[in-house]
MIDOSE-1310 file (N, C-alpha, C; in nm, 2 decimals, decimal comma, always signed):
residues 241
mdss	+11,12/+7,56/+9,26/+11,05/+7,47/+9,10/+11,16/+7,35/+9,12; +11,11/+7,30/+9,04/+11,17/+7,18/+9,00/+11,29/+7,17/+8,95; +11,43/+7,13/+9,00/+11,52/+7,17/+8,90/+11,59/+7,04/+8,76; +11,47/+6,93/+8,78/+11,47/+6,79/+8,67/+11,39/+6,87/+8,58
ltdq	+11,30/+6,97/+8,59/+11,27/+7,02/+8,47/+11,36/+7,09/+8,36; +11,30/+7,06/+8,24/+11,39/+7,08/+8,09/+11,33/+7,25/+8,10; +11,44/+7,34/+8,00/+11,39/+7,45/+8,00/+11,28/+7,47/+7,93; +11,24/+7,40/+7,84/+11,11/+7,43/+7,82/+11,01/+7,40/+7,91
qqdk	+11,03/+7,32/+8,00/+10,90/+7,32/+8,09/+10,91/+7,44/+8,17; +10,99/+7,47/+8,23/+11,00/+7,64/+8,29/+10,93/+7,77/+8,28; +10,92/+7,86/+8,35/+10,86/+7,99/+8,30/+10,96/+8,06/+8,39; +11,04/+8,15/+8,34/+11,11/+8,29/+8,39/+11,09/+8,38/+8,51
yrsy	+10,99/+8,41/+8,45/+10,86/+8,49/+8,50/+10,73/+8,41/+8,62; +10,77/+8,35/+8,62/+10,64/+8,28/+8,68/+10,64/+8,14/+8,78; +10,62/+8,15/+8,91/+10,59/+8,05/+9,01/+10,47/+7,99/+9,02; +10,51/+7,83/+9,11/+10,36/+7,77/+9,09/+10,31/+7,74/+8,97
lhge	+10,43/+7,76/+8,86/+10,38/+7,65/+8,73/+10,38/+7,54/+8,70; +10,48/+7,47/+8,69/+10,55/+7,33/+8,68/+10,62/+7,27/+8,84; +10,61/+7,18/+8,84/+10,73/+7,11/+8,95/+10,62/+7,01/+9,04; +10,71/+6,97/+9,13/+10,64/+6,87/+9,21/+10,48/+6,93/+9,25
gekn	+10,51/+7,08/+9,30/+10,40/+7,11/+9,40/+10,30/+7,15/+9,35; +10,29/+7,13/+9,19/+10,16/+7,14/+9,07/+10,09/+7,02/+9,07; +10,16/+6,91/+9,09/+10,12/+6,76/+8,99/+9,97/+6,76/+9,04; +9,93/+6,80/+9,16/+9,77/+6,76/+9,16/+9,68/+6,89/+9,15
tnwk	+9,74/+7,01/+9,07/+9,65/+7,15/+9,04/+9,58/+7,11/+8,96; +9,43/+7,20/+8,99/+9,36/+7,13/+8,84/+9,35/+7,32/+8,77; +9,38/+7,26/+8,66/+9,42/+7,33/+8,54/+9,30/+7,38/+8,46; +9,26/+7,50/+8,45/+9,13/+7,52/+8,33/+9,09/+7,41/+8,20
lgap	+9,25/+7,42/+8,18/+9,27/+7,35/+8,05/+9,28/+7,22/+8,05; +9,31/+7,16/+8,18/+9,33/+7,04/+8,22/+9,52/+7,01/+8,22; +9,58/+7,11/+8,20/+9,72/+7,12/+8,20/+9,76/+7,28/+8,24; +9,90/+7,27/+8,23/+9,95/+7,42/+8,27/+9,96/+7,52/+8,16
pnyd	+9,92/+7,61/+8,21/+9,89/+7,69/+8,02/+10,03/+7,71/+7,98; +10,07/+7,78/+7,89/+10,18/+7,75/+7,82/+10,24/+7,95/+7,77; +10,31/+8,00/+7,83/+10,32/+8,15/+7,79/+10,46/+8,16/+7,71; +10,51/+8,08/+7,62/+10,64/+8,12/+7,59/+10,61/+8,22/+7,44
tvnk	+10,47/+8,24/+7,39/+10,41/+8,33/+7,29/+10,41/+8,50/+7,38; +10,34/+8,48/+7,48/+10,38/+8,61/+7,55/+10,50/+8,67/+7,62; +10,56/+8,56/+7,65/+10,72/+8,59/+7,71/+10,77/+8,67/+7,58; +10,76/+8,64/+7,41/+10,86/+8,67/+7,36/+10,78/+8,81/+7,35
lfee	+10,66/+8,85/+7,30/+10,63/+8,96/+7,28/+10,61/+9,04/+7,41; +10,66/+9,02/+7,54/+10,70/+9,10/+7,64/+10,86/+9,09/+7,63; +10,97/+9,01/+7,56/+11,07/+9,03/+7,57/+11,06/+9,12/+7,44; +11,04/+9,17/+7,35/+11,02/+9,22/+7,25/+10,99/+9,36/+7,31
grtk	+10,92/+9,36/+7,36/+10,82/+9,50/+7,40/+10,88/+9,56/+7,49; +10,95/+9,48/+7,62/+10,93/+9,60/+7,74/+11,01/+9,71/+7,71; +10,99/+9,77/+7,79/+11,09/+9,96/+7,84/+11,17/+9,96/+7,95; +11,17/+9,83/+8,02/+11,26/+9,81/+8,13/+11,31/+9,66/+8,16
iwpp	+11,41/+9,65/+8,22/+11,48/+9,49/+8,19/+11,55/+9,55/+8,35; +11,49/+9,46/+8,45/+11,50/+9,50/+8,58/+11,66/+9,35/+8,63; +11,72/+9,48/+8,71/+11,85/+9,37/+8,72/+11,79/+9,25/+8,81; +11,86/+9,10/+8,79/+11,81/+9,01/+8,84/+11,81/+9,00/+9,02
asle	+11,70/+8,96/+9,11/+11,69/+8,96/+9,21/+11,66/+9,11/+9,25; +11,63/+9,22/+9,18/+11,59/+9,35/+9,21/+11,45/+9,35/+9,28; +11,41/+9,43/+9,35/+11,27/+9,43/+9,40/+11,18/+9,46/+9,26; +11,21/+9,52/+9,18/+11,12/+9,56/+9,06/+11,09/+9,41/+8,98
ekvq	+11,22/+9,34/+8,99/+11,17/+9,17/+8,91/+11,13/+9,09/+8,99; +11,12/+9,12/+9,15/+11,04/+9,03/+9,20/+10,91/+9,05/+9,21; +10,87/+9,23/+9,17/+10,75/+9,23/+9,22/+10,69/+9,22/+9,10; +10,74/+9,21/+9,01/+10,74/+9,22/+8,85/+10,69/+9,07/+8,85
nlvk	+10,74/+8,94/+8,88/+10,71/+8,83/+8,90/+10,61/+8,77/+8,96; +10,60/+8,83/+9,12/+10,49/+8,79/+9,19/+10,37/+8,87/+9,12; +10,37/+8,99/+9,05/+10,21/+9,01/+8,97/+10,19/+8,90/+8,88; +10,34/+8,88/+8,75/+10,30/+8,79/+8,66/+10,22/+8,62/+8,70
twem	+10,27/+8,59/+8,83/+10,23/+8,46/+8,93/+10,09/+8,45/+8,96; +10,07/+8,60/+9,00/+9,93/+8,60/+9,07/+9,82/+8,57/+8,95; +9,82/+8,67/+8,85/+9,77/+8,67/+8,73/+9,73/+8,49/+8,65; +9,87/+8,45/+8,65/+9,88/+8,32/+8,61/+9,79/+8,26/+8,70
emfn	+9,73/+8,25/+8,87/+9,68/+8,19/+8,86/+9,58/+8,21/+8,89; +9,51/+8,37/+8,89/+9,41/+8,42/+8,85/+9,36/+8,36/+8,74; +9,40/+8,30/+8,65/+9,36/+8,27/+8,50/+9,31/+8,10/+8,50; +9,44/+8,04/+8,55/+9,43/+7,92/+8,53/+9,36/+7,80/+8,58
kisf	+9,36/+7,85/+8,74/+9,37/+7,77/+8,87/+9,22/+7,74/+8,85; +9,19/+7,64/+8,85/+9,01/+7,58/+8,92/+8,99/+7,65/+9,06; +9,08/+7,53/+9,14/+9,05/+7,53/+9,24/+9,11/+7,65/+9,40; +9,05/+7,69/+9,45/+9,13/+7,84/+9,55/+9,24/+7,77/+9,60
pdyk	+9,27/+7,64/+9,68/+9,35/+7,60/+9,78/+9,43/+7,59/+9,70; +9,48/+7,59/+9,52/+9,60/+7,58/+9,46/+9,66/+7,72/+9,42; +9,59/+7,79/+9,46/+9,67/+7,95/+9,47/+9,79/+7,98/+9,54; +9,88/+7,97/+9,54/+10,01/+7,99/+9,65/+10,09/+8,10/+9,65
svkl	+10,05/+8,18/+9,58/+10,07/+8,33/+9,56/+9,98/+8,41/+9,64; +9,86/+8,37/+9,73/+9,80/+8,44/+9,81/+9,75/+8,37/+9,92; +9,72/+8,49/+10,02/+9,71/+8,41/+10,16/+9,56/+8,40/+10,11; +9,48/+8,27/+10,14/+9,30/+8,28/+10,09/+9,28/+8,33/+10,22
qnft	+9,32/+8,29/+10,31/+9,19/+8,37/+10,44/+9,17/+8,52/+10,40; +9,05/+8,58/+10,39/+9,02/+8,75/+10,36/+9,08/+8,76/+10,28; +9,10/+8,75/+10,18/+9,20/+8,80/+10,08/+9,09/+8,87/+9,98; +9,12/+9,00/+9,91/+9,07/+9,07/+9,87/+9,10/+9,15/+9,72
vsvn	+9,06/+9,16/+9,63/+9,05/+9,25/+9,52/+9,00/+9,39/+9,50; +8,98/+9,50/+9,52/+8,93/+9,62/+9,43/+9,02/+9,68/+9,28; +8,88/+9,70/+9,23/+8,95/+9,80/+9,10/+8,88/+9,93/+9,10; +8,96/+10,01/+9,09/+8,93/+10,16/+9,09/+8,83/+10,18/+9,20
aiti	+8,85/+10,17/+9,32/+8,79/+10,21/+9,43/+8,65/+10,23/+9,42; +8,59/+10,12/+9,35/+8,46/+10,20/+9,32/+8,38/+10,11/+9,42; +8,26/+10,06/+9,46/+8,18/+9,98/+9,52/+8,21/+9,83/+9,51; +8,29/+9,81/+9,40/+8,31/+9,65/+9,42/+8,46/+9,60/+9,50
sfrl	+8,47/+9,53/+9,56/+8,54/+9,44/+9,63/+8,48/+9,32/+9,63; +8,57/+9,25/+9,59/+8,54/+9,12/+9,58/+8,70/+9,01/+9,63; +8,60/+8,87/+9,70/+8,63/+8,79/+9,73/+8,72/+8,68/+9,64; +8,82/+8,62/+9,67/+8,80/+8,49/+9,55/+8,68/+8,44/+9,50
dlsr	+8,59/+8,42/+9,60/+8,49/+8,33/+9,59/+8,39/+8,38/+9,52; +8,39/+8,53/+9,56/+8,31/+8,57/+9,46/+8,36/+8,64/+9,32; +8,47/+8,64/+9,30/+8,54/+8,65/+9,15/+8,46/+8,61/+9,04; +8,44/+8,50/+9,11/+8,37/+8,37/+8,99/+8,27/+8,43/+8,95
klgg	+8,12/+8,51/+9,03/+8,08/+8,53/+8,96/+8,04/+8,64/+8,92; +8,16/+8,74/+8,96/+8,17/+8,87/+8,82/+8,22/+8,80/+8,70; +8,24/+8,68/+8,62/+8,28/+8,62/+8,54/+8,46/+8,61/+8,53; +8,45/+8,62/+8,62/+8,64/+8,61/+8,63/+8,75/+8,62/+8,54
gyns	+8,83/+8,58/+8,57/+8,95/+8,63/+8,44/+8,98/+8,82/+8,40; +8,96/+8,84/+8,26/+8,95/+8,98/+8,22/+8,80/+9,00/+8,28; +8,69/+8,98/+8,29/+8,56/+9,03/+8,33/+8,61/+9,12/+8,44; +8,66/+9,05/+8,58/+8,65/+9,12/+8,68/+8,72/+9,19/+8,66
fmqt	+8,78/+9,23/+8,61/+8,87/+9,37/+8,57/+8,83/+9,49/+8,49; +8,68/+9,42/+8,44/+8,66/+9,52/+8,32/+8,49/+9,56/+8,41; +8,48/+9,54/+8,57/+8,34/+9,62/+8,63/+8,38/+9,77/+8,63; +8,26/+9,81/+8,58/+8,26/+9,97/+8,58/+8,13/+9,97/+8,71
tlpe	+8,10/+10,16/+8,71/+7,96/+10,14/+8,73/+7,90/+10,32/+8,60; +7,96/+10,29/+8,52/+7,87/+10,35/+8,41/+7,75/+10,29/+8,37; +7,67/+10,35/+8,34/+7,53/+10,33/+8,27/+7,55/+10,20/+8,15; +7,45/+10,16/+8,17/+7,46/+9,98/+8,06/+7,48/+10,06/+7,91
nlrg	+7,39/+10,18/+7,90/+7,43/+10,19/+7,72/+7,57/+10,29/+7,73; +7,64/+10,31/+7,81/+7,74/+10,41/+7,77/+7,90/+10,31/+7,82; +7,88/+10,17/+7,81/+8,01/+10,06/+7,90/+8,05/+10,03/+7,77; +8,01/+9,98/+7,65/+8,10/+9,94/+7,52/+8,10/+9,84/+7,54
ynpa	+8,21/+9,76/+7,65/+8,19/+9,66/+7,67/+8,10/+9,63/+7,78; +8,01/+9,57/+7,81/+7,94/+9,60/+7,94/+7,96/+9,39/+8,03; +8,07/+9,43/+8,11/+8,08/+9,29/+8,22/+7,96/+9,22/+8,26; +7,82/+9,31/+8,23/+7,73/+9,24/+8,33/+7,65/+9,14/+8,25
qete	+7,70/+9,17/+8,11/+7,68/+9,07/+8,01/+7,76/+8,97/+7,93; +7,84/+8,95/+8,03/+7,96/+8,85/+7,99/+7,98/+8,80/+8,09; +8,06/+8,65/+8,05/+8,05/+8,51/+8,15/+8,22/+8,50/+8,14; +8,31/+8,43/+8,27/+8,43/+8,39/+8,22/+8,48/+8,32/+8,14
hssh	+8,42/+8,29/+8,07/+8,48/+8,20/+7,98/+8,45/+8,29/+7,82; +8,31/+8,35/+7,77/+8,30/+8,46/+7,71/+8,38/+8,59/+7,69; +8,40/+8,64/+7,80/+8,54/+8,76/+7,85/+8,66/+8,71/+7,76; +8,69/+8,58/+7,87/+8,85/+8,52/+7,79/+8,83/+8,51/+7,63
laft	+8,73/+8,44/+7,56/+8,74/+8,47/+7,45/+8,74/+8,60/+7,36; +8,71/+8,66/+7,42/+8,70/+8,80/+7,36/+8,82/+8,85/+7,35; +8,88/+8,85/+7,44/+9,04/+8,94/+7,43/+9,13/+8,86/+7,45; +9,10/+8,72/+7,44/+9,24/+8,65/+7,34/+9,21/+8,61/+7,24
tafp	+9,09/+8,60/+7,17/+9,08/+8,68/+7,02/+9,15/+8,79/+6,98; +9,10/+8,93/+7,03/+9,15/+9,05/+6,97/+9,32/+8,99/+7,01; +9,41/+8,95/+7,08/+9,52/+8,97/+7,11/+9,57/+8,82/+7,10; +9,58/+8,76/+7,01/+9,63/+8,59/+6,98/+9,77/+8,56/+7,01
rgfa	+9,86/+8,75/+7,02/+10,02/+8,65/+7,11/+9,98/+8,73/+7,26; +9,88/+8,70/+7,34/+9,89/+8,79/+7,42/+9,87/+8,90/+7,49; +9,86/+8,94/+7,61/+9,86/+9,10/+7,65/+9,98/+9,08/+7,74; +10,05/+9,14/+7,69/+10,23/+9,12/+7,80/+10,18/+9,22/+7,92
levi	+10,27/+9,24/+8,02/+10,29/+9,30/+8,14/+10,43/+9,34/+8,15; +10,46/+9,47/+8,23/+10,57/+9,46/+8,29/+10,59/+9,56/+8,40; +10,63/+9,58/+8,48/+10,60/+9,66/+8,59/+10,73/+9,73/+8,56; +10,69/+9,90/+8,51/+10,78/+10,02/+8,46/+10,80/+10,09/+8,61
qvys	+10,74/+10,06/+8,71/+10,83/+10,14/+8,82/+10,78/+10,07/+8,98; +10,83/+10,08/+9,06/+10,78/+10,05/+9,22/+10,82/+10,14/+9,31; +10,73/+10,19/+9,33/+10,76/+10,30/+9,45/+10,75/+10,28/+9,57; +10,71/+10,15/+9,63/+10,74/+10,13/+9,77/+10,70/+9,96/+9,78
gppr	+10,84/+9,88/+9,89/+10,85/+9,76/+9,86/+10,76/+9,70/+9,98; +10,75/+9,55/+10,02/+10,70/+9,51/+10,13/+10,69/+9,60/+10,23; +10,57/+9,56/+10,36/+10,43/+9,47/+10,32/+10,33/+9,57/+10,21; +10,39/+9,66/+10,20/+10,25/+9,73/+10,07/+10,32/+9,73/+9,94
ivyk	+10,33/+9,71/+9,83/+10,37/+9,71/+9,71/+10,30/+9,80/+9,62; +10,35/+9,93/+9,59/+10,27/+9,98/+9,52/+10,39/+10,07/+9,38; +10,29/+10,01/+9,26/+10,37/+9,97/+9,15/+10,30/+10,06/+9,04; +10,38/+10,07/+8,94/+10,31/+10,14/+8,82/+10,34/+10,02/+8,68
frhw	+10,22/+10,01/+8,62/+10,24/+9,90/+8,50/+10,21/+9,92/+8,40; +10,23/+9,81/+8,29/+10,20/+9,86/+8,14/+10,16/+9,72/+8,10; +10,01/+9,71/+8,01/+9,99/+9,56/+8,00/+9,98/+9,61/+7,83; +10,03/+9,53/+7,77/+9,99/+9,57/+7,57/+9,95/+9,41/+7,53
gyme	+9,92/+9,48/+7,43/+9,93/+9,36/+7,32/+9,89/+9,41/+7,16; +9,89/+9,34/+7,05/+9,88/+9,37/+6,91/+9,70/+9,34/+6,87; +9,63/+9,43/+6,87/+9,51/+9,39/+6,82/+9,53/+9,30/+6,68; +9,53/+9,17/+6,68/+9,55/+9,12/+6,55/+9,39/+9,00/+6,54
gpfk	+9,29/+9,01/+6,63/+9,19/+8,94/+6,61/+9,07/+9,05/+6,64; +8,98/+9,01/+6,62/+8,84/+9,10/+6,64/+8,80/+9,12/+6,76; +8,75/+9,25/+6,78/+8,68/+9,21/+6,94/+8,55/+9,33/+6,90; +8,46/+9,23/+6,93/+8,31/+9,24/+6,99/+8,22/+9,31/+6,87
ghap	+8,29/+9,26/+6,77/+8,19/+9,35/+6,66/+8,30/+9,42/+6,54; +8,40/+9,44/+6,63/+8,49/+9,57/+6,56/+8,61/+9,46/+6,51; +8,69/+9,54/+6,38/+8,77/+9,41/+6,32/+8,89/+9,44/+6,38; +8,99/+9,34/+6,35/+9,13/+9,39/+6,34/+9,22/+9,49/+6,32
tgel	+9,23/+9,62/+6,38/+9,35/+9,67/+6,34/+9,51/+9,66/+6,31; +9,57/+9,57/+6,46/+9,69/+9,53/+6,38/+9,78/+9,61/+6,51; +9,73/+9,75/+6,57/+9,81/+9,83/+6,57/+9,82/+9,80/+6,75; +9,87/+9,89/+6,81/+9,92/+9,82/+6,95/+9,84/+9,92/+7,04
vqly	+9,83/+9,81/+7,15/+9,66/+9,86/+7,23/+9,75/+9,86/+7,36; +9,73/+9,98/+7,44/+9,86/+9,97/+7,56/+9,73/+10,03/+7,68; +9,79/+9,99/+7,78/+9,65/+10,01/+7,93/+9,81/+10,03/+8,05; +9,81/+10,14/+8,08/+9,86/+10,18/+8,17/+9,83/+10,20/+8,30
gisi	+9,84/+10,13/+8,45/+9,74/+10,18/+8,57/+9,87/+10,16/+8,68; +9,82/+10,18/+8,81/+9,85/+10,15/+8,94/+9,80/+10,08/+9,03; +9,89/+9,98/+9,11/+9,81/+9,88/+9,18/+9,91/+9,86/+9,35; +9,79/+9,83/+9,39/+9,87/+9,80/+9,55/+9,86/+9,65/+9,58
fevd	+9,96/+9,57/+9,63/+9,99/+9,50/+9,68/+10,05/+9,44/+9,84; +9,95/+9,42/+9,92/+9,95/+9,42/+10,06/+10,01/+9,27/+10,06; +10,12/+9,24/+10,17/+10,17/+9,09/+10,13/+10,22/+9,07/+10,24; +10,25/+8,95/+10,31/+10,26/+8,97/+10,45/+10,44/+8,84/+10,48
demk	+10,47/+8,83/+10,58/+10,63/+8,83/+10,54/+10,72/+8,73/+10,43; +10,58/+8,63/+10,40/+10,62/+8,52/+10,28/+10,60/+8,59/+10,15; +10,56/+8,68/+10,13/+10,56/+8,76/+10,03/+10,43/+8,74/+9,98; +10,37/+8,63/+10,06/+10,20/+8,61/+10,07/+10,11/+8,68/+10,01
ilkv	+10,03/+8,69/+9,91/+9,92/+8,86/+9,82/+9,78/+8,81/+9,95; +9,76/+8,96/+10,02/+9,63/+8,96/+10,13/+9,54/+9,06/+10,06; +9,60/+9,12/+10,00/+9,49/+9,24/+9,95/+9,55/+9,28/+9,80; +9,47/+9,33/+9,70/+9,55/+9,40/+9,57/+9,40/+9,55/+9,54
efff	+9,48/+9,61/+9,52/+9,39/+9,71/+9,49/+9,46/+9,78/+9,32; +9,40/+9,79/+9,23/+9,38/+9,85/+9,10/+9,35/+9,94/+9,08; +9,41/+10,04/+9,01/+9,35/+10,20/+8,94/+9,36/+10,19/+8,81; +9,28/+10,23/+8,72/+9,31/+10,22/+8,57/+9,18/+10,30/+8,50
drge	+9,24/+10,29/+8,38/+9,09/+10,41/+8,31/+9,09/+10,28/+8,18; +8,97/+10,21/+8,23/+8,93/+10,05/+8,10/+8,89/+10,15/+8,01; +8,87/+10,24/+7,94/+8,86/+10,34/+7,85/+8,99/+10,36/+7,76; +9,09/+10,34/+7,82/+9,21/+10,32/+7,75/+9,23/+10,20/+7,66
llgg	+9,21/+10,09/+7,73/+9,19/+9,99/+7,69/+9,08/+9,91/+7,58; +8,97/+9,95/+7,60/+8,89/+9,95/+7,52/+8,85/+10,08/+7,36; +8,91/+10,13/+7,39/+8,91/+10,26/+7,27/+8,97/+10,20/+7,19; +9,12/+10,15/+7,23/+9,23/+10,11/+7,13/+9,14/+9,97/+7,04
lmkg	+9,04/+9,87/+7,13/+8,98/+9,79/+7,09/+8,85/+9,80/+6,97; +8,79/+9,89/+6,99/+8,73/+9,93/+6,94/+8,74/+10,05/+6,81; +8,81/+10,10/+6,75/+8,82/+10,18/+6,68/+8,87/+10,11/+6,54; +8,87/+10,01/+6,54/+8,86/+9,91/+6,39/+8,71/+9,94/+6,33
ekla	+8,71/+9,93/+6,22/+8,57/+9,92/+6,18/+8,44/+9,81/+6,22; +8,30/+9,86/+6,23/+8,24/+9,74/+6,23/+8,20/+9,60/+6,14; +8,20/+9,49/+6,21/+8,20/+9,35/+6,14/+8,09/+9,35/+6,10; +8,07/+9,24/+5,99/+7,90/+9,20/+5,92/+7,88/+9,09/+6,05
sgtd	+7,75/+9,09/+6,09/+7,72/+9,05/+6,25/+7,76/+8,89/+6,20; +7,83/+8,80/+6,37/+7,86/+8,70/+6,33/+7,98/+8,63/+6,29; +8,09/+8,78/+6,24/+8,21/+8,78/+6,21/+8,32/+8,73/+6,31; +8,30/+8,81/+6,43/+8,39/+8,81/+6,54/+8,34/+8,67/+6,58
qaal	+8,18/+8,65/+6,67/+8,16/+8,50/+6,63/+8,28/+8,39/+6,61; +8,19/+8,37/+6,49/+8,30/+8,26/+6,41/+8,44/+8,24/+6,49; +8,50/+8,34/+6,46/+8,61/+8,37/+6,54/+8,68/+8,34/+6,68; +8,60/+8,38/+6,73/+8,57/+8,33/+6,92/+8,54/+8,15/+6,90
scpf	+8,50/+8,09/+6,82/+8,49/+7,94/+6,85/+8,66/+7,87/+6,79; +8,74/+7,96/+6,77/+8,86/+7,90/+6,70/+8,93/+7,81/+6,80; +8,97/+7,68/+6,79/+9,04/+7,61/+6,88/+9,20/+7,66/+6,91; +9,21/+7,70/+6,81/+9,37/+7,71/+6,84/+9,39/+7,88/+6,90
lrnt	+9,29/+7,94/+6,95/+9,34/+8,05/+7,07/+9,26/+8,04/+7,17; +9,28/+7,91/+7,25/+9,23/+7,89/+7,38/+9,34/+7,88/+7,46; +9,47/+7,83/+7,46/+9,56/+7,87/+7,50/+9,61/+8,02/+7,49; +9,57/+8,05/+7,43/+9,62/+8,19/+7,44/+9,64/+8,30/+7,52
g	+9,69/+8,35/+7,60/+9,66/+8,48/+7,72/+9,75/+8,46/+7,83
């Protein structure tokens, strides 16, 4: 990371976000995202504080960096946390296993991780009816302070990193026609990252119950039609997440 950057420009938990190496990066919003708000949520709500340079801290920062790139970089050559050739991601060991070039077809971002084989009438949130843009707005509206991530246990180190994670946020905005509750919404899961000797990610596997997340987001009362759509158009929410 460029040592000439100010503290405000740096991010303690993510690489490949600022500095000379990112001067030609294509960002979805035209500039690097700002993680100050979700970093504050993370620091206030985390259950573990890992020692500097520990395996746990390295894995946590790698996951945060990878998520940042997946959600915010447009061009695949700008992804520096992964080895692009043959890189794959799978979710819950179901029939979905997609490459980077296919993830956009599934909606990218949040929508990629909400894939399911449930019948459409039982889905609650139906990724087949969402786009990358609509899914991102839905979740960032529900979590205006962001959806924080922590690694709570690392079971094995590289080259096959197995870890348990916790994602959490406060539902302070509407979600898919349901009123905000203001309550803490959490999601726990297991993930496996296969990496090379440079810690570049080759393969990702996620295992979690999407119902754990959706249950917390859909417990609020139903809103009048169009209420949450008005919130989705709010320009102040576009830089969250």
